[in-house]
C-alpha angles and dihedrals in degrees: 000000000000122000119206108228111207133176117269097253092050091045091057093040090059098036105045098064089051093062099039111123115244109245129218099027121153119242088255092053092048089052089056089060093045091052092047093049090050091048091050091046090055092049093049094046090051092049091049099044093111091064124083104271090217090061097066142015127204108218137193121213089193094231118143101240139088093277132114134165149192141194119231117201116149138066099253090061096046092085140101088242090061092051091045091055090054091047091051092055096044094044090063096050119109093217124067097247122191110214119191124199120198104203112207108168110210094184132054114016097341098243118173133209145142140234132186131195123215132158095350097314135101117215127194132194102247090201093068120097095231119113100233092190088086086076093049100053 
């Protein structure tokens, strides 16, 4: 799996609009997003069940939009297999989800970074110190 490394400014230029909450929704419309986020959370947790649950956490920012996220901390999740499992779930979704991963290594030298998925591609902030090749091997 190849990760597109892009400069920090470009990373944020692409990413920020993808996680912006949709304004002016009715309560019923907001509930649709909440249900979809919960459904996606369940699918991701099932796909990632072979990994140490202390090594990652799927989160929900509670914003009504097609955005979801997770934190990745431990060694079992710092692998291409982990990223492939996420890709396999998102690639079969009917909506164009954006999925952000905050990478906070709690082993080794403690490097940090971030990746997001959108429309079949993973993007990384090239300005971060993390060696993203660990997810491509």
